[in-house]
N, C-alpha and C positions, 0 to 999 in steps of 0.2 A: 215630281211628275203628277199629272192629273190622273184620276181614276181610270183604269183601263176598261175598254169596252169588252164585255165577256163574249167568248165564242159559244156556240150552241151547246157543246159538250161541257162547258164550264158553268152553266146556269145552276145546277144543283149546288155547286160551291158557293155561288153568289147568294143563293137563297139562305144557306146556313150562315153566311157572313152577315146578312141583313138581320137574321134572328138574333145573332150574337150582339150586334150593334144595338138593337132594340132593348135587349136585356140590360146592357151596360147603361143605356140612357135612363131606363126605368130605375135601376139601382142607384144611379146618381141623383135622381129626383125624389127618392123616397128613402126611408130607413129600413126597407126590406132587404134581408140578406139573400142575394141570388147567386152567391158564389158557386154553390153546388150545381145549379142548372147551367151556369156559364161554363163551368169546367166540363160538364157532360157534352155541351155543344162544341167546345174547343177540341175535345178529344175526337169527337165525331168528324169535325172539320179536318183535323190533321189526317185521320185515317182515310177520309174521302179523297183528299188531295193526293195522297200517296197512291191510292188505287187508280185514280184517273191519270195522273201525270207519269206514273211508272209503266203504264200500259197503253200509251198513245198509239193509235193506228197510223200508218203512213199518211192517210188522208187528213187526219187531225194535225199531223205535223206540217202538212202543206198549208193548212189554215193558219197555223201559228206563224209560219214563214211569211205569210202575206198580211199579217196583222198590221194595220195602219199606224199603230203606236210602237211598232218594233223599231229598234235603232237602225238607222240607215248609214251609208258609207261615211258621210260627213259627221255624224254623231260619233262614230268610232274614231275618226280622225281627231276629233276634239278631245276625247277621253283616253285615247290610247297613245297618241303621238304628241310631239311638241313642235313648235315653230313651223307650222304649215305655211308654205309659200306656194300659192296656186299658180299654175301656168296655163295658158289658153291657146286655142287654135291649132289647126292641123297644117297650116301654111299652104293649103290648097283651096279649100272651100270656105272654112270659117270655124267658128266655135260650136261645140256641142256640150250643152250644160247637163246632159244626161251622163257624161263621162268626165267628172272632175279629176284632176291629178296635179301633183307637184311635189316639191321637196318637203321632207319632214325629218324629225329626229326621233329615234327610238332608243331610249337608254344610252344616249351618247353616240349612237350610230347614225350617220347620215344615210337616208333611204329615199328612194322614189316610190311614191304611192299613187296608184291609179285605180279607179273603180266606178261602178254604176251608182247613181244617185236618184232616188225616187222623191216624190213630193207628198206632203200630208194633206193638202187641200187642193181644190181645183186649180187655183192660180199657180201653186208650186208644181203641181203635176204637169200643167201645160208647159211651164218653163223647163222642167226636167224630162218632158216627153214620157212620163210614167216609168222612167228608168230604162226605156228602150232606146239605145243609141243609134244614131245615123252612121253612115260610113265615115264621116269626118271624125266621129267620136273614136272609132277604132284606129283611124290614122293618127289622130292626136295621141292616143295611148301609145302607139308604137314610136312616135316621135319622142315622147318622154322616156320611153324605155331605152331607145338608142342614146339619148342624152345621158341616162344613168350609166350605160355601158361605157361611154366616153370618159366619164368621171369615176369609173370603177365603184359604182354604188349599187347595193342590193336593191331588188325590185319587189314590192309587195302589191298584189292586185286584190281588190275587194269586190267580189262578184255578188250582185243582187239585181237580177233582171228577169222579167218574164220571157225575154227574147229580144233579139235585135229588131229594130223598127221595120215592119213589113210593108210600109207604104210605097207609093209609086216614086216619090222623090228618092228614097233609099235605093230602089231598083235602078233608077236613072244614074245614080252615082256609084253603082256597083257594090252593094253591101256584101254580096257573096265573095267578091274578090278581096275586099278589105279584110274580112274575117280570115279567109284562106291565107292571105299574105302574112297576117299576124301570126298564124299558126306556124308557118315556116320560119319566119324571122325570130320569133320568140324561142324556138327550138335551138337557135344558134347563138343567142346572146351569151356572152362570156362573163356573166355575173350571176350570183344566186338569185333565184326567183321563188317567191312563196305566193301561192294563190289560195285565197280563202273564200269559201261560199258563205256569205252572211245570212242570206234569206232564200230568195229564189235563184236557182241556177238553171235557167231555161235555154236549152238548145244551143245553137251556134252563137247566140248573143253572149252566153256565158263562156263558151270555148274561145271566143275572140280575145279574151285576156286570161284564159285558163291554163296555159302551158306553164308548168312550174317544176322545180326540183322537189318541192313539197306541196301537196294539195291537202288543205285542211277544210273542215266544215264545222260550222256551229251546230250544236246538237239538234236543233229543230229546223235546220235548213233542208232544202231538197235540191237535187242535181239530176237533171233528166234530159233526154233527147227531145221530149215533147211534154206538154202539160197533161195532167190527168184528164182534163176536159177534152183536149184535142185527141188523145188516145181513145177515149170513150166514144167520141163522135166517129172515129174511123172504124173501130172494132165492133161497137154495139149500135152505131147509128143514133146514139142518144147520150147527151152529156150527163144524164142523171147517174150513169155508171162510173162517174169519176172516182168514187171511193174504191171500187174494184180495180180500176186502172192504176190508181196510186200504189196499191199492193202489188200488182203484177209488174209494174215498172221497176221495182226495187230501187226507188229513188231516195230513200232516207239515208242519213249519215251512217246509221248502224249497218244497213245492208251493204252500202258502198265500201265501208271499212272491211267487212267480211270478204268482199270480192277484191280487195286491195286496189280499188280505184282511187281511194283517198288514203292519206297517211295517218291522220288523227282526227278524232271528234273532240271539239272544244265544248266543255260543259256550259250550260246556261242556268240561270236561276230557275227555281221551281216554277213551272207554268210558262216559261219562255222569257226571252231577253227583254220583251216589252214591259215586263214587270219590274225590271231593275237594270237600267242601261249601264250604270257604273260598274256593277259586278260583272256583267257580260263583257264590257270593255277591258276590265282588269284580267279576266280569264284569257281574252284574246291576246293581250299584251304579253302575258307570261308565256303563252305558247309560242308566239312569234319570236320572242327573245331566245328561247331554247333552240328553235330550229335555225335561227339566224346564226347563232354561235356554231352549231354543227356544220352548216354549209360553208361558212367563211374559212373553215380549216381545210377544205377540200381543194386540191389542185384543180385549176380551171379546165384542163383537158379531161381530167377524170370526172369533173362535174358534168361536162357536156356528154360524155359517154354514158354516165349514169342516167342522165335525163333522157337520152335516146332510148336506152334499154327499158326504162320505166314505161314509156309510152308504147314501145313495140310489143310489150307483153299484154297490153289491154286487149280484151276480146278472146283470149285463149279459152278453150273449152274442151271437155272430154265427153264422149258419148258412152253411156252405160251399156255394158254388154259387149263393147268392142275391144278387141285385143290389139 
């Protein structure tokens, strides 16, 4: 991989890494022993990384989730699964390249995988619509899931979108109905479903493929009804309050695990998955296999009842001081 672009809060780390690289170059070009100074900077660098990455704020995790070098859906498909056969079209309007999907193998299991795909440059982003699917993307996703049910295959959805496409074309083709229909139909699919939030889990765009028997999140992903910027614009009338919004929204994997909205947090390499795609994919694979084995042993009627009860309890709360 090429060198990653540092985020604002990572710049002190980058400065130390540059100092260390300069010392190594000078030591290689001369006979001067700089091992003591290099060891001092290495220790300082290790300590600084620990302090920063172990204490990330929700807003910093949002920034990591949006990093342009973070692995996307098809990167995970390449490194986590085998024998990907992509399927196209919703059989109504056409193809939506923001929502790839198809057959894969996972450790010998035949599986259907569907997810959001972003682009890394302008050309790719235009092709993938910045990861924001049109109605036909959600209808294609459901078509593939119905096919998986027909062949008794588990379904894995990989979520990474700022939200469903909000443009006039999407409204004309009824994006709200497409997402709502998916929610209902996914709840009744008689095969195991695992949903994974890879990066951004934005609003209804994420929910449209987010119904599952297990909901997993990468460590630095976020999952929220609205973006921090959108929340700040509504509550404070200014997007500059996005960091405060991110904290208030409880959108991080850690917060959502505590509230039992998700079932497991998948660890990432230090600093985020964009630093090491292979390790992140390995961690995802290991977690998927574990949950797939658990789900495949459950009777189908029991599976549907557990899925129903899982989503029914979302949103429960108690008021302090009330008996």
